[in-house]
PyMOL CGO cylinders between C-alpha atoms (Angstrom):
from pymol import cmd
from pymol.cgo import CYLINDER

trace = [
    CYLINDER, 0.00, 0.00, 0.00, 2.61, 2.52, 1.10, 0.3, 1, 1, 1, 1, 1, 1,
    CYLINDER, 2.61, 2.52, 1.10, 6.27, 1.79, 0.61, 0.3, 1, 1, 1, 1, 1, 1,
    CYLINDER, 6.27, 1.79, 0.61, 8.45, 0.65, 3.48, 0.3, 1, 1, 1, 1, 1, 1,
    CYLINDER, 8.45, 0.65, 3.48, 10.78, 3.06, 5.22, 0.3, 1, 1, 1, 1, 1, 1,
    CYLINDER, 10.78, 3.06, 5.22, 13.56, 3.95, 2.85, 0.3, 1, 1, 1, 1, 1, 1,
    CYLINDER, 13.56, 3.95, 2.85, 17.28, 3.50, 3.50, 0.3, 1, 1, 1, 1, 1, 1,
    CYLINDER, 17.28, 3.50, 3.50, 17.47, 7.29, 3.67, 0.3, 1, 1, 1, 1, 1, 1,
    CYLINDER, 17.47, 7.29, 3.67, 15.45, 7.29, 6.89, 0.3, 1, 1, 1, 1, 1, 1,
    CYLINDER, 15.45, 7.29, 6.89, 16.18, 3.87, 8.39, 0.3, 1, 1, 1, 1, 1, 1,
    CYLINDER, 16.18, 3.87, 8.39, 18.56, 3.77, 11.37, 0.3, 1, 1, 1, 1, 1, 1,
    CYLINDER, 18.56, 3.77, 11.37, 22.04, 2.96, 10.00, 0.3, 1, 1, 1, 1, 1, 1,
    CYLINDER, 22.04, 2.96, 10.00, 24.34, 0.47, 11.68, 0.3, 1, 1, 1, 1, 1, 1,
    CYLINDER, 24.34, 0.47, 11.68, 27.90, 1.30, 12.60, 0.3, 1, 1, 1, 1, 1, 1,
    CYLINDER, 27.90, 1.30, 12.60, 29.88, 4.52, 13.03, 0.3, 1, 1, 1, 1, 1, 1,
    CYLINDER, 29.88, 4.52, 13.03, 30.78, 4.83, 9.35, 0.3, 1, 1, 1, 1, 1, 1,
    CYLINDER, 30.78, 4.83, 9.35, 27.17, 4.55, 8.25, 0.3, 1, 1, 1, 1, 1, 1,
    CYLINDER, 27.17, 4.55, 8.25, 26.02, 6.99, 10.94, 0.3, 1, 1, 1, 1, 1, 1,
    CYLINDER, 26.02, 6.99, 10.94, 28.61, 9.53, 9.82, 0.3, 1, 1, 1, 1, 1, 1,
    CYLINDER, 28.61, 9.53, 9.82, 27.51, 9.16, 6.19, 0.3, 1, 1, 1, 1, 1, 1,
    CYLINDER, 27.51, 9.16, 6.19, 23.91, 9.67, 7.22, 0.3, 1, 1, 1, 1, 1, 1,
    CYLINDER, 23.91, 9.67, 7.22, 24.82, 12.75, 9.25, 0.3, 1, 1, 1, 1, 1, 1,
    CYLINDER, 24.82, 12.75, 9.25, 26.57, 14.29, 6.25, 0.3, 1, 1, 1, 1, 1, 1,
    CYLINDER, 26.57, 14.29, 6.25, 23.69, 13.45, 3.92, 0.3, 1, 1, 1, 1, 1, 1,
    CYLINDER, 23.69, 13.45, 3.92, 21.13, 14.91, 6.32, 0.3, 1, 1, 1, 1, 1, 1,
    CYLINDER, 21.13, 14.91, 6.32, 23.25, 18.04, 6.69, 0.3, 1, 1, 1, 1, 1, 1,
    CYLINDER, 23.25, 18.04, 6.69, 23.33, 18.54, 2.93, 0.3, 1, 1, 1, 1, 1, 1,
    CYLINDER, 23.33, 18.54, 2.93, 19.62, 17.84, 2.66, 0.3, 1, 1, 1, 1, 1, 1,
    CYLINDER, 19.62, 17.84, 2.66, 18.67, 20.28, 5.42, 0.3, 1, 1, 1, 1, 1, 1,
    CYLINDER, 18.67, 20.28, 5.42, 20.97, 22.98, 4.02, 0.3, 1, 1, 1, 1, 1, 1,
    CYLINDER, 20.97, 22.98, 4.02, 19.36, 22.57, 0.60, 0.3, 1, 1, 1, 1, 1, 1,
    CYLINDER, 19.36, 22.57, 0.60, 15.83, 22.85, 1.96, 0.3, 1, 1, 1, 1, 1, 1,
    CYLINDER, 15.83, 22.85, 1.96, 16.74, 25.97, 3.93, 0.3, 1, 1, 1, 1, 1, 1,
    CYLINDER, 16.74, 25.97, 3.93, 18.11, 27.62, 0.80, 0.3, 1, 1, 1, 1, 1, 1,
    CYLINDER, 18.11, 27.62, 0.80, 15.21, 26.50, -1.41, 0.3, 1, 1, 1, 1, 1, 1,
    CYLINDER, 15.21, 26.50, -1.41, 12.79, 27.99, 1.13, 0.3, 1, 1, 1, 1, 1, 1,
    CYLINDER, 12.79, 27.99, 1.13, 14.72, 31.23, 1.54, 0.3, 1, 1, 1, 1, 1, 1,
    CYLINDER, 14.72, 31.23, 1.54, 15.60, 32.02, -2.06, 0.3, 1, 1, 1, 1, 1, 1,
    CYLINDER, 15.60, 32.02, -2.06, 13.89, 29.50, -4.33, 0.3, 1, 1, 1, 1, 1, 1,
    CYLINDER, 13.89, 29.50, -4.33, 14.90, 26.21, -5.90, 0.3, 1, 1, 1, 1, 1, 1,
    CYLINDER, 14.90, 26.21, -5.90, 16.01, 27.61, -9.26, 0.3, 1, 1, 1, 1, 1, 1,
    CYLINDER, 16.01, 27.61, -9.26, 18.06, 30.34, -7.61, 0.3, 1, 1, 1, 1, 1, 1,
    CYLINDER, 18.06, 30.34, -7.61, 20.01, 27.90, -5.44, 0.3, 1, 1, 1, 1, 1, 1,
    CYLINDER, 20.01, 27.90, -5.44, 23.23, 26.30, -6.70, 0.3, 1, 1, 1, 1, 1, 1,
    CYLINDER, 23.23, 26.30, -6.70, 25.01, 23.17, -5.55, 0.3, 1, 1, 1, 1, 1, 1,
    CYLINDER, 25.01, 23.17, -5.55, 27.91, 25.38, -4.49, 0.3, 1, 1, 1, 1, 1, 1,
    CYLINDER, 27.91, 25.38, -4.49, 25.63, 27.36, -2.18, 0.3, 1, 1, 1, 1, 1, 1,
    CYLINDER, 25.63, 27.36, -2.18, 24.25, 24.15, -0.69, 0.3, 1, 1, 1, 1, 1, 1,
    CYLINDER, 24.25, 24.15, -0.69, 27.70, 22.74, 0.03, 0.3, 1, 1, 1, 1, 1, 1,
    CYLINDER, 27.70, 22.74, 0.03, 28.83, 26.05, 1.52, 0.3, 1, 1, 1, 1, 1, 1,
    CYLINDER, 28.83, 26.05, 1.52, 25.80, 26.13, 3.82, 0.3, 1, 1, 1, 1, 1, 1,
    CYLINDER, 25.80, 26.13, 3.82, 26.37, 22.48, 4.77, 0.3, 1, 1, 1, 1, 1, 1,
    CYLINDER, 26.37, 22.48, 4.77, 30.13, 23.10, 5.18, 0.3, 1, 1, 1, 1, 1, 1,
    CYLINDER, 30.13, 23.10, 5.18, 31.18, 20.21, 2.93, 0.3, 1, 1, 1, 1, 1, 1,
    CYLINDER, 31.18, 20.21, 2.93, 33.20, 19.92, -0.26, 0.3, 1, 1, 1, 1, 1, 1,
    CYLINDER, 33.20, 19.92, -0.26, 31.39, 20.05, -3.60, 0.3, 1, 1, 1, 1, 1, 1,
    CYLINDER, 31.39, 20.05, -3.60, 32.36, 16.46, -4.33, 0.3, 1, 1, 1, 1, 1, 1,
    CYLINDER, 32.36, 16.46, -4.33, 30.75, 15.35, -1.08, 0.3, 1, 1, 1, 1, 1, 1,
    CYLINDER, 30.75, 15.35, -1.08, 27.38, 16.51, -2.40, 0.3, 1, 1, 1, 1, 1, 1,
    CYLINDER, 27.38, 16.51, -2.40, 27.70, 14.15, -5.37, 0.3, 1, 1, 1, 1, 1, 1,
    CYLINDER, 27.70, 14.15, -5.37, 28.61, 11.26, -3.08, 0.3, 1, 1, 1, 1, 1, 1,
    CYLINDER, 28.61, 11.26, -3.08, 25.04, 11.46, -1.78, 0.3, 1, 1, 1, 1, 1, 1,
    CYLINDER, 25.04, 11.46, -1.78, 22.99, 13.08, -4.56, 0.3, 1, 1, 1, 1, 1, 1,
    CYLINDER, 22.99, 13.08, -4.56, 23.67, 12.73, -8.28, 0.3, 1, 1, 1, 1, 1, 1,
    CYLINDER, 23.67, 12.73, -8.28, 21.88, 15.99, -9.12, 0.3, 1, 1, 1, 1, 1, 1,
    CYLINDER, 21.88, 15.99, -9.12, 20.27, 18.91, -7.35, 0.3, 1, 1, 1, 1, 1, 1,
    CYLINDER, 20.27, 18.91, -7.35, 16.91, 17.46, -8.48, 0.3, 1, 1, 1, 1, 1, 1,
    CYLINDER, 16.91, 17.46, -8.48, 17.52, 14.42, -6.30, 0.3, 1, 1, 1, 1, 1, 1,
    CYLINDER, 17.52, 14.42, -6.30, 16.93, 16.60, -3.25, 0.3, 1, 1, 1, 1, 1, 1,
    CYLINDER, 16.93, 16.60, -3.25, 13.33, 16.93, -4.43, 0.3, 1, 1, 1, 1, 1, 1,
    CYLINDER, 13.33, 16.93, -4.43, 13.00, 13.15, -4.65, 0.3, 1, 1, 1, 1, 1, 1,
    CYLINDER, 13.00, 13.15, -4.65, 14.40, 12.81, -1.13, 0.3, 1, 1, 1, 1, 1, 1,
    CYLINDER, 14.40, 12.81, -1.13, 11.92, 15.40, 0.14, 0.3, 1, 1, 1, 1, 1, 1,
    CYLINDER, 11.92, 15.40, 0.14, 9.03, 13.54, -1.48, 0.3, 1, 1, 1, 1, 1, 1,
    CYLINDER, 9.03, 13.54, -1.48, 10.21, 10.21, -0.08, 0.3, 1, 1, 1, 1, 1, 1,
    CYLINDER, 10.21, 10.21, -0.08, 10.49, 11.56, 3.44, 0.3, 1, 1, 1, 1, 1, 1,
    CYLINDER, 10.49, 11.56, 3.44, 6.95, 12.93, 3.25, 0.3, 1, 1, 1, 1, 1, 1,
    CYLINDER, 6.95, 12.93, 3.25, 5.76, 9.44, 2.31, 0.3, 1, 1, 1, 1, 1, 1,
    CYLINDER, 5.76, 9.44, 2.31, 7.58, 7.96, 5.28, 0.3, 1, 1, 1, 1, 1, 1,
    CYLINDER, 7.58, 7.96, 5.28, 5.87, 10.44, 7.61, 0.3, 1, 1, 1, 1, 1, 1,
    CYLINDER, 5.87, 10.44, 7.61, 2.53, 9.49, 6.05, 0.3, 1, 1, 1, 1, 1, 1,
    CYLINDER, 2.53, 9.49, 6.05, 3.20, 5.83, 6.71, 0.3, 1, 1, 1, 1, 1, 1,
    CYLINDER, 3.20, 5.83, 6.71, 4.21, 6.58, 10.29, 0.3, 1, 1, 1, 1, 1, 1,
    CYLINDER, 4.21, 6.58, 10.29, 1.00, 8.57, 10.78, 0.3, 1, 1, 1, 1, 1, 1,
    CYLINDER, 1.00, 8.57, 10.78, -1.14, 5.74, 9.46, 0.3, 1, 1, 1, 1, 1, 1,
    CYLINDER, -1.14, 5.74, 9.46, 0.69, 3.23, 11.65, 0.3, 1, 1, 1, 1, 1, 1,
    CYLINDER, 0.69, 3.23, 11.65, 0.40, 5.36, 14.78, 0.3, 1, 1, 1, 1, 1, 1,
    CYLINDER, 0.40, 5.36, 14.78, -3.39, 5.48, 14.34, 0.3, 1, 1, 1, 1, 1, 1,
    CYLINDER, -3.39, 5.48, 14.34, -3.64, 1.78, 13.54, 0.3, 1, 1, 1, 1, 1, 1,
    CYLINDER, -3.64, 1.78, 13.54, -5.08, 2.42, 10.09, 0.3, 1, 1, 1, 1, 1, 1,
    CYLINDER, -5.08, 2.42, 10.09, -2.77, 0.34, 7.91, 0.3, 1, 1, 1, 1, 1, 1,
    CYLINDER, -2.77, 0.34, 7.91, -3.98, -3.15, 8.77, 0.3, 1, 1, 1, 1, 1, 1,
    CYLINDER, -3.98, -3.15, 8.77, -7.34, -2.35, 10.24, 0.3, 1, 1, 1, 1, 1, 1,
    CYLINDER, -7.34, -2.35, 10.24, -10.19, -4.80, 9.65, 0.3, 1, 1, 1, 1, 1, 1,
    CYLINDER, -10.19, -4.80, 9.65, -13.77, -3.66, 9.34, 0.3, 1, 1, 1, 1, 1, 1,
    CYLINDER, -13.77, -3.66, 9.34, -12.52, -0.32, 8.09, 0.3, 1, 1, 1, 1, 1, 1,
    CYLINDER, -12.52, -0.32, 8.09, -14.87, 2.67, 8.18, 0.3, 1, 1, 1, 1, 1, 1,
    CYLINDER, -14.87, 2.67, 8.18, -14.01, 4.05, 4.76, 0.3, 1, 1, 1, 1, 1, 1,
    CYLINDER, -14.01, 4.05, 4.76, -15.16, 7.61, 5.32, 0.3, 1, 1, 1, 1, 1, 1,
    CYLINDER, -15.16, 7.61, 5.32, -13.36, 7.90, 8.66, 0.3, 1, 1, 1, 1, 1, 1,
    CYLINDER, -13.36, 7.90, 8.66, -10.17, 6.34, 7.31, 0.3, 1, 1, 1, 1, 1, 1,
    CYLINDER, -10.17, 6.34, 7.31, -9.95, 8.43, 4.15, 0.3, 1, 1, 1, 1, 1, 1,
    CYLINDER, -9.95, 8.43, 4.15, -10.67, 11.62, 6.05, 0.3, 1, 1, 1, 1, 1, 1,
    CYLINDER, -10.67, 11.62, 6.05, -7.95, 10.71, 8.55, 0.3, 1, 1, 1, 1, 1, 1,
    CYLINDER, -7.95, 10.71, 8.55, -5.56, 10.17, 5.64, 0.3, 1, 1, 1, 1, 1, 1,
    CYLINDER, -5.56, 10.17, 5.64, -6.33, 13.68, 4.41, 0.3, 1, 1, 1, 1, 1, 1,
    CYLINDER, -6.33, 13.68, 4.41, -5.81, 15.08, 7.90, 0.3, 1, 1, 1, 1, 1, 1,
    CYLINDER, -5.81, 15.08, 7.90, -2.41, 13.40, 8.21, 0.3, 1, 1, 1, 1, 1, 1,
    CYLINDER, -2.41, 13.40, 8.21, -1.37, 14.69, 4.79, 0.3, 1, 1, 1, 1, 1, 1,
    CYLINDER, -1.37, 14.69, 4.79, -2.42, 18.20, 5.81, 0.3, 1, 1, 1, 1, 1, 1,
    CYLINDER, -2.42, 18.20, 5.81, -0.51, 17.98, 9.09, 0.3, 1, 1, 1, 1, 1, 1,
    CYLINDER, -0.51, 17.98, 9.09, 2.66, 16.88, 7.29, 0.3, 1, 1, 1, 1, 1, 1,
    CYLINDER, 2.66, 16.88, 7.29, 2.39, 19.91, 5.02, 0.3, 1, 1, 1, 1, 1, 1,
    CYLINDER, 2.39, 19.91, 5.02, 1.50, 22.43, 7.73, 0.3, 1, 1, 1, 1, 1, 1,
    CYLINDER, 1.50, 22.43, 7.73, 4.40, 21.29, 9.91, 0.3, 1, 1, 1, 1, 1, 1,
    CYLINDER, 4.40, 21.29, 9.91, 6.69, 22.98, 7.35, 0.3, 1, 1, 1, 1, 1, 1,
    CYLINDER, 6.69, 22.98, 7.35, 4.34, 25.03, 5.20, 0.3, 1, 1, 1, 1, 1, 1,
    CYLINDER, 4.34, 25.03, 5.20, 6.91, 27.51, 3.85, 0.3, 1, 1, 1, 1, 1, 1,
    CYLINDER, 6.91, 27.51, 3.85, 9.14, 24.64, 2.81, 0.3, 1, 1, 1, 1, 1, 1,
    CYLINDER, 9.14, 24.64, 2.81, 6.27, 22.84, 1.10, 0.3, 1, 1, 1, 1, 1, 1,
    CYLINDER, 6.27, 22.84, 1.10, 5.31, 25.97, -0.84, 0.3, 1, 1, 1, 1, 1, 1,
    CYLINDER, 5.31, 25.97, -0.84, 8.90, 26.32, -2.03, 0.3, 1, 1, 1, 1, 1, 1,
    CYLINDER, 8.90, 26.32, -2.03, 9.33, 22.68, -3.03, 0.3, 1, 1, 1, 1, 1, 1,
    CYLINDER, 9.33, 22.68, -3.03, 5.97, 22.01, -4.69, 0.3, 1, 1, 1, 1, 1, 1,
    CYLINDER, 5.97, 22.01, -4.69, 6.69, 24.06, -7.80, 0.3, 1, 1, 1, 1, 1, 1,
    CYLINDER, 6.69, 24.06, -7.80, 10.11, 22.46, -8.18, 0.3, 1, 1, 1, 1, 1, 1,
    CYLINDER, 10.11, 22.46, -8.18, 8.52, 19.02, -7.71, 0.3, 1, 1, 1, 1, 1, 1,
    CYLINDER, 8.52, 19.02, -7.71, 6.08, 19.69, -10.55, 0.3, 1, 1, 1, 1, 1, 1,
    CYLINDER, 6.08, 19.69, -10.55, 8.70, 21.21, -12.85, 0.3, 1, 1, 1, 1, 1, 1,
    CYLINDER, 8.70, 21.21, -12.85, 10.89, 18.15, -12.36, 0.3, 1, 1, 1, 1, 1, 1,
    CYLINDER, 10.89, 18.15, -12.36, 8.07, 16.03, -13.81, 0.3, 1, 1, 1, 1, 1, 1,
    CYLINDER, 8.07, 16.03, -13.81, 7.72, 14.05, -10.58, 0.3, 1, 1, 1, 1, 1, 1,
    CYLINDER, 7.72, 14.05, -10.58, 3.90, 13.86, -10.63, 0.3, 1, 1, 1, 1, 1, 1,
    CYLINDER, 3.90, 13.86, -10.63, 4.15, 11.97, -13.93, 0.3, 1, 1, 1, 1, 1, 1,
    CYLINDER, 4.15, 11.97, -13.93, 7.13, 9.70, -13.38, 0.3, 1, 1, 1, 1, 1, 1,
    CYLINDER, 7.13, 9.70, -13.38, 6.97, 9.02, -9.64, 0.3, 1, 1, 1, 1, 1, 1,
    CYLINDER, 6.97, 9.02, -9.64, 5.05, 5.98, -8.44, 0.3, 1, 1, 1, 1, 1, 1,
    CYLINDER, 5.05, 5.98, -8.44, 1.60, 7.28, -7.30, 0.3, 1, 1, 1, 1, 1, 1,
    CYLINDER, 1.60, 7.28, -7.30, 1.92, 6.02, -3.73, 0.3, 1, 1, 1, 1, 1, 1,
    CYLINDER, 1.92, 6.02, -3.73, -0.97, 8.04, -2.35, 0.3, 1, 1, 1, 1, 1, 1,
    CYLINDER, -0.97, 8.04, -2.35, -3.26, 6.66, -5.07, 0.3, 1, 1, 1, 1, 1, 1,
    CYLINDER, -3.26, 6.66, -5.07, -2.24, 3.12, -4.07, 0.3, 1, 1, 1, 1, 1, 1,
    CYLINDER, -2.24, 3.12, -4.07, -2.95, 3.96, -0.43, 0.3, 1, 1, 1, 1, 1, 1,
    CYLINDER, -2.95, 3.96, -0.43, -6.41, 5.32, -1.19, 0.3, 1, 1, 1, 1, 1, 1,
    CYLINDER, -6.41, 5.32, -1.19, -7.17, 2.32, -3.45, 0.3, 1, 1, 1, 1, 1, 1,
    CYLINDER, -7.17, 2.32, -3.45, -6.19, -0.06, -0.67, 0.3, 1, 1, 1, 1, 1, 1,
    CYLINDER, -6.19, -0.06, -0.67, -8.66, 1.47, 1.77, 0.3, 1, 1, 1, 1, 1, 1,
    CYLINDER, -8.66, 1.47, 1.77, -11.43, 1.50, -0.82, 0.3, 1, 1, 1, 1, 1, 1,
    CYLINDER, -11.43, 1.50, -0.82, -10.81, -2.21, -1.48, 0.3, 1, 1, 1, 1, 1, 1,
    CYLINDER, -10.81, -2.21, -1.48, -11.07, -2.83, 2.26, 0.3, 1, 1, 1, 1, 1, 1,
    CYLINDER, -11.07, -2.83, 2.26, -14.38, -0.96, 2.17, 0.3, 1, 1, 1, 1, 1, 1,
    CYLINDER, -14.38, -0.96, 2.17, -15.56, -3.30, -0.57, 0.3, 1, 1, 1, 1, 1, 1,
    CYLINDER, -15.56, -3.30, -0.57, -14.65, -6.30, 1.58, 0.3, 1, 1, 1, 1, 1, 1,
    CYLINDER, -14.65, -6.30, 1.58, -16.69, -4.85, 4.43, 0.3, 1, 1, 1, 1, 1, 1,
    CYLINDER, -16.69, -4.85, 4.43, -19.67, -4.11, 2.19, 0.3, 1, 1, 1, 1, 1, 1,
    CYLINDER, -19.67, -4.11, 2.19, -19.43, -0.31, 2.49, 0.3, 1, 1, 1, 1, 1, 1,
    CYLINDER, -19.43, -0.31, 2.49, -18.29, 0.26, -1.10, 0.3, 1, 1, 1, 1, 1, 1,
    CYLINDER, -18.29, 0.26, -1.10, -20.14, -1.36, -4.02, 0.3, 1, 1, 1, 1, 1, 1,
    CYLINDER, -20.14, -1.36, -4.02, -18.20, -4.01, -5.92, 0.3, 1, 1, 1, 1, 1, 1,
    CYLINDER, -18.20, -4.01, -5.92, -18.88, -2.10, -9.13, 0.3, 1, 1, 1, 1, 1, 1,
    CYLINDER, -18.88, -2.10, -9.13, -16.46, 0.66, -8.09, 0.3, 1, 1, 1, 1, 1, 1,
    CYLINDER, -16.46, 0.66, -8.09, -13.10, 0.64, -9.88, 0.3, 1, 1, 1, 1, 1, 1,
    CYLINDER, -13.10, 0.64, -9.88, -10.84, 0.93, -6.84, 0.3, 1, 1, 1, 1, 1, 1,
    CYLINDER, -10.84, 0.93, -6.84, -7.78, 1.92, -8.86, 0.3, 1, 1, 1, 1, 1, 1,
    CYLINDER, -7.78, 1.92, -8.86, -9.63, 4.76, -10.56, 0.3, 1, 1, 1, 1, 1, 1,
    CYLINDER, -9.63, 4.76, -10.56, -11.15, 5.89, -7.26, 0.3, 1, 1, 1, 1, 1, 1,
    CYLINDER, -11.15, 5.89, -7.26, -7.68, 5.96, -5.70, 0.3, 1, 1, 1, 1, 1, 1,
    CYLINDER, -7.68, 5.96, -5.70, -6.34, 8.03, -8.58, 0.3, 1, 1, 1, 1, 1, 1,
    CYLINDER, -6.34, 8.03, -8.58, -9.24, 10.48, -8.24, 0.3, 1, 1, 1, 1, 1, 1,
    CYLINDER, -9.24, 10.48, -8.24, -8.54, 10.90, -4.53, 0.3, 1, 1, 1, 1, 1, 1,
    CYLINDER, -8.54, 10.90, -4.53, -4.87, 11.55, -5.33, 0.3, 1, 1, 1, 1, 1, 1,
    CYLINDER, -4.87, 11.55, -5.33, -5.96, 14.16, -7.86, 0.3, 1, 1, 1, 1, 1, 1,
    CYLINDER, -5.96, 14.16, -7.86, -8.16, 15.77, -5.22, 0.3, 1, 1, 1, 1, 1, 1,
    CYLINDER, -8.16, 15.77, -5.22, -5.27, 15.80, -2.75, 0.3, 1, 1, 1, 1, 1, 1,
    CYLINDER, -5.27, 15.80, -2.75, -2.74, 17.29, -5.18, 0.3, 1, 1, 1, 1, 1, 1,
    CYLINDER, -2.74, 17.29, -5.18, -5.17, 19.79, -6.69, 0.3, 1, 1, 1, 1, 1, 1,
    CYLINDER, -5.17, 19.79, -6.69, -6.21, 21.07, -3.28, 0.3, 1, 1, 1, 1, 1, 1,
    CYLINDER, -6.21, 21.07, -3.28, -2.55, 21.22, -2.19, 0.3, 1, 1, 1, 1, 1, 1,
    CYLINDER, -2.55, 21.22, -2.19, -1.53, 23.26, -5.24, 0.3, 1, 1, 1, 1, 1, 1,
    CYLINDER, -1.53, 23.26, -5.24, -4.42, 25.70, -4.78, 0.3, 1, 1, 1, 1, 1, 1,
    CYLINDER, -4.42, 25.70, -4.78, -3.51, 26.14, -1.12, 0.3, 1, 1, 1, 1, 1, 1,
    CYLINDER, -3.51, 26.14, -1.12, 0.16, 26.72, -2.00, 0.3, 1, 1, 1, 1, 1, 1,
    CYLINDER, 0.16, 26.72, -2.00, -0.76, 29.64, -4.26, 0.3, 1, 1, 1, 1, 1, 1,
    CYLINDER, -0.76, 29.64, -4.26, -2.81, 31.43, -1.62, 0.3, 1, 1, 1, 1, 1, 1,
    CYLINDER, -2.81, 31.43, -1.62, -1.29, 34.00, 0.76, 0.3, 1, 1, 1, 1, 1, 1,
    CYLINDER, -1.29, 34.00, 0.76, 0.31, 32.26, 3.73, 0.3, 1, 1, 1, 1, 1, 1,
    CYLINDER, 0.31, 32.26, 3.73, -2.39, 33.46, 6.15, 0.3, 1, 1, 1, 1, 1, 1,
    CYLINDER, -2.39, 33.46, 6.15, -5.30, 32.29, 4.02, 0.3, 1, 1, 1, 1, 1, 1,
    CYLINDER, -5.30, 32.29, 4.02, -6.93, 28.91, 3.50, 0.3, 1, 1, 1, 1, 1, 1,
    CYLINDER, -6.93, 28.91, 3.50, -7.55, 25.98, 5.81, 0.3, 1, 1, 1, 1, 1, 1,
    CYLINDER, -7.55, 25.98, 5.81, -5.77, 23.11, 4.06, 0.3, 1, 1, 1, 1, 1, 1,
    CYLINDER, -5.77, 23.11, 4.06, -7.12, 20.34, 6.26, 0.3, 1, 1, 1, 1, 1, 1,
    CYLINDER, -7.12, 20.34, 6.26, -10.71, 21.56, 6.01, 0.3, 1, 1, 1, 1, 1, 1,
    CYLINDER, -10.71, 21.56, 6.01, -10.45, 21.94, 2.23, 0.3, 1, 1, 1, 1, 1, 1,
    CYLINDER, -10.45, 21.94, 2.23, -8.97, 18.46, 1.80, 0.3, 1, 1, 1, 1, 1, 1,
    CYLINDER, -8.97, 18.46, 1.80, -11.64, 16.85, 3.96, 0.3, 1, 1, 1, 1, 1, 1,
    CYLINDER, -11.64, 16.85, 3.96, -14.47, 18.73, 2.22, 0.3, 1, 1, 1, 1, 1, 1,
    CYLINDER, -14.47, 18.73, 2.22, -13.25, 17.69, -1.23, 0.3, 1, 1, 1, 1, 1, 1,
    CYLINDER, -13.25, 17.69, -1.23, -12.71, 14.11, -0.06, 0.3, 1, 1, 1, 1, 1, 1,
    CYLINDER, -12.71, 14.11, -0.06, -16.22, 13.99, 1.39, 0.3, 1, 1, 1, 1, 1, 1,
    CYLINDER, -16.22, 13.99, 1.39, -17.74, 14.86, -1.98, 0.3, 1, 1, 1, 1, 1, 1,
    CYLINDER, -17.74, 14.86, -1.98, -16.09, 11.86, -3.64, 0.3, 1, 1, 1, 1, 1, 1,
    CYLINDER, -16.09, 11.86, -3.64, -16.76, 9.51, -0.72, 0.3, 1, 1, 1, 1, 1, 1,
    CYLINDER, -16.76, 9.51, -0.72, -20.47, 10.39, -0.82, 0.3, 1, 1, 1, 1, 1, 1,
    CYLINDER, -20.47, 10.39, -0.82, -20.54, 9.43, -4.49, 0.3, 1, 1, 1, 1, 1, 1,
    CYLINDER, -20.54, 9.43, -4.49, -18.79, 6.13, -3.78, 0.3, 1, 1, 1, 1, 1, 1,
    CYLINDER, -18.79, 6.13, -3.78, -21.16, 5.19, -0.96, 0.3, 1, 1, 1, 1, 1, 1,
    CYLINDER, -21.16, 5.19, -0.96, -24.29, 6.03, -2.95, 0.3, 1, 1, 1, 1, 1, 1,
    CYLINDER, -24.29, 6.03, -2.95, -23.31, 4.15, -6.12, 0.3, 1, 1, 1, 1, 1, 1,
]
cmd.load_cgo(trace, "trace")
């Protein structure tokens, strides 16, 4: 449903591996700070390495291109989503209440974004321009599809519903709402409320099929 924790976030074993992870995290955090402060396109690898206090070659030991920072950011968001689902016992829950579960998914996604909203606003445009929405595996769509399938098993969702398509539509709702929120002034818009309202519209259609 959602990918396992990546090597980038798993606890490394041994001093050498811990040191490598510390350096990688330092580069990653320096890059995100600069992207947020001055924009992705305006930030160079040289500026990132200077901020992280490492040699230029060290950057390329951990990331092949500046664009790979975006992939790392996206992956770490997915890990936090998985952790949120696990902490609420939603991943392997039987007799799932589809509406409750999908709305909780939207709440967790909103909380991940709002925990670092300025950073998310800065990275979203770069994520789109890199083509990630097209070439990345649609993990959130798979997650939504999984819960809809569980709803079918429990009799909440009609068997006639295409669970893959429904999952893709929920992903579209999530991303579309996220992009609209990102283009509003920082003090406007309630992301969680907007995500849940949009999700409710689709869920109502699924339940009344």
